[in-house]
N, C-alpha and C positions, 0 to 999 in steps of 0.2 A: 882697117880690117886686114891689111896685108900681113901684119905682124902676128895675127892669130895663128895661122898655120905654122909660122916659124917657131912660135912658142911651143906648140905641140911637138914639132920635130925635135926641138931642144930637150923637151921633157923625155921623149922616147930615147934619145941618145944618152941622156943622163942615166935613165933606168938601165939601159943596156950596159953602160960603163960600170955601174954599181954591181950588177949581176948578182944580186942577193947577198952582197958583202956588208950591207947595212940595213937597219930597220927603216923602212920608208913610209911616210905618211902623205897621202894626197890631201892637202888642206883645201878641200873643195866645198865644204859646208853644203852638201847636196841635200835635197828634200823635195822630190818631185813625184808626180803621179805614177802609178803602177808600172806600165810598160816603159816609161822613160827612166824610172828609177832602176828597173831591171837592166836596161841597156847601160846606164851609168855604172852599175855594179860590175857588169861584165867587162866594161872598158877599163875600169880602174884595177880590178883584180886579175882578170884573165889576160887582157891585152898588155897593159902597162906593168903589171906584176907588182903593184904596191902591196905592202903588208897591212896598211890601215888607211882609213879615210875618216874625215870629219863630216858629221851629218847634222842637219837641222831637223829637229824632231817635231816641229809644230803640226805636221800632218803625220802622225805616228805610223800609219800604215805604209807610208812611203819609205820608211826605214827598213821594212821587212826584207826587201830583196838583198840588201847588204848583209843582214843578219844570217842569211842562208849560207854564207861563206864562213863555215865554222872555224877554219884555220886562219882567218883574218880578223883584224880588229875594226870595230865600229866605234868611233869616238864621237859621242853625242854632245852637242852644244847644250849646256844646261843653264848657265847664267853668265851672260857676256859682260864685259867690262865697259862697253861703250855707254855713253849717257842715255842713248835711246832704249837701253834695256828696260828701264822703268815703264816705257810705253806699253809693253806687252808682257814681259817676263814677271813683273811684280804686280800685275793686276790683282785687285781684291776679288777673289773668288772663293774665299773661305780657306784657301790653300794657294800658295804661290803657284803660278802657272807653270814655271819650270819644274817644280816638284811633281805636279800632276802628270806632265808628259813623261818625266823621267820614270815614274812608277810604272807606266805602261811598258817602257823599254825593258824594265827589270823582269818582266814575265818571260823573257827569252833567257832562261837561267843558264843554259849550257852554251852560250855564245860569248865570245870575247868582246866585252864592251868597256869603254872608259868614258870619262866625262871631261868637259871643259868648263871651268868656272873661273870667270875673270877675277883678277886680284886687285882691282882698283878700289874696291869697297871693303876695307878690313872687317867691318861688322858682318859682312856676308860670308866670310871665310870660315865655313864649318863643313863637317863631313856629312853632306846631305845624301851621298851615295848610300851609306849604311842606313840612314833614316828612311830613304825611299824604298830600298830593296829588302827591308826586314818586315 
């Protein structure tokens, strides 16, 4: 655990060094309950000054605190490339689970959002963003 604090210090120094000279993404894959998600959003955007963050949308309401930052990007995990993706993301529910959660995210129309779709499965490489958000 002693390296945990050192990692945060290194990240803070890196962000200070960059000083908004590069587009930065916190690859955090966050997705936690209300107050915790709010604190994560404040930490990533207000304190560390990242431009974007990756989010796990499986509890969609936990993404909302990040979407309130209209000048920042929320990059939502849609379909991952790890073999375990089939355990949850491709469940038979009449519609793929990842598509269902992504449609909910699309309701925040005036927010900067993007998606992450793993490329390990060529048959799954399609433009689901347009399909979900239209």
